[in-house]
C-alpha positions in Angstrom: 17.8 51.5 23.6 16.6 49.9 26.7 14.5 46.9 25.6 12.3 44.7 27.8 13.9 41.2 27.3 10.4 39.7 26.7 9.9 41.8 23.6 11.7 41.1 20.3 13.1 43.6 17.8 10.1 43.1 15.5 7.7 44.0 18.3 9.7 47.1 19.1 9.5 48.3 15.5 5.7 47.6 15.6 5.4 49.7 18.8 7.4 52.6 17.4 5.2 52.8 14.3 1.9 52.9 16.2 0.4 55.8 18.1 2.1 56.3 21.5 0.5 54.4 24.4 2.2 54.8 27.8 1.2 51.3 29.0 2.5 49.6 25.9 5.6 51.8 26.0 6.4 50.9 29.6 6.0 47.2 28.9 8.2 47.4 25.8 11.1 49.7 26.8 13.3 50.2 29.8 14.9 53.7 30.3 14.1 54.8 26.7 12.0 57.7 25.6 12.3 59.5 22.3 9.1 61.4 21.5 7.6 64.6 20.2 4.8 66.3 22.0 2.6 68.6 20.0 1.0 71.8 21.5 -2.1 69.9 22.4 -0.1 67.3 24.4 -0.3 64.5 21.9 2.7 62.3 22.2 4.3 60.8 19.1 7.3 58.6 18.7 10.3 60.5 17.2 10.7 58.2 14.2 13.1 58.3 12.5 14.4 61.1 14.7 13.2 64.2 16.7 14.4 66.6 14.0 13.0 64.6 11.1 9.6 64.1 12.8 9.4 67.9 13.5 10.4 68.7 9.9 7.5 66.5 8.6 5.1 68.2 11.0 6.1 71.7 10.0 6.1 70.9 6.3 2.7 69.3 6.5 1.2 72.2 8.5 2.6 74.9 6.3 2.1 72.9 3.0 5.7 73.4 2.0 8.6 71.1 0.9 11.6 70.4 3.0 13.7 72.6 0.7 11.3 75.5 1.2 11.4 74.9 5.0 15.2 75.0 5.0 15.1 78.3 3.0 12.9 79.8 5.7 15.3 79.1 8.6 17.2 82.2 9.7 21.0 82.0 9.9 21.0 82.4 13.6 19.2 79.0 13.9 21.5 77.1 11.6 23.2 75.5 14.7 20.0 75.3 16.7 17.6 73.9 14.1 15.6 71.9 16.6 14.8 75.0 18.6 13.7 76.8 15.4 11.5 73.9 14.5 9.9 74.1 17.9 9.2 77.8 17.3 7.5 76.9 14.0 5.1 74.2 15.3 5.0 74.4 19.1 6.2 70.8 19.4 8.6 69.8 22.2 11.3 67.1 21.7 11.5 64.8 24.7 14.1 62.2 25.7 14.4 60.1 28.9 15.4 62.9 31.2 15.2 66.3 29.3 13.3 68.1 26.6 13.9 70.8 24.0 11.4 73.6 23.7 9.2 75.7 25.9 6.3 73.7 27.5 2.8 75.1 27.4 0.4 74.2 30.3 -1.0 71.1 28.5 2.5 69.9 27.6 3.5 70.3 31.3 0.6 68.2 32.4 1.3 65.4 29.9 5.0 65.4 30.7 4.2 65.2 34.4 1.9 62.3 33.7 4.8 60.5 31.9 7.0 61.3 34.9 4.4 60.0 37.4 4.1 56.8 35.3 7.9 56.3 35.4 8.6 56.8 31.8 10.1 60.3 31.9 12.9 61.0 34.5 13.7 64.7 34.0 12.4 68.0 35.3 9.0 69.3 34.2 
């Protein structure tokens, strides 16, 4: 993880547990982006991971347990579970220079904003 030397590990953990803020993010991290973007363009840190964050979002929205969610996943998505999660909730997983999922217009706008701000380096 690229960490701004002026920030300590405790500060990093505090940032990751708060709502995403592009200014705070840019001040805290260097060349590091692991977020989930919902279908409305809301950006959330992927804590503890992209997959786990999306699992919690889908389970909460559907009102189901993790086991029930796993039972719903078709066999053809066993090796592409993140893509299946995207299909269930419309969220996109974003890293420094790529994303997984299909962007809607609002997500494209927000990802372009992150790129223009120097946080995201990939294609939109």
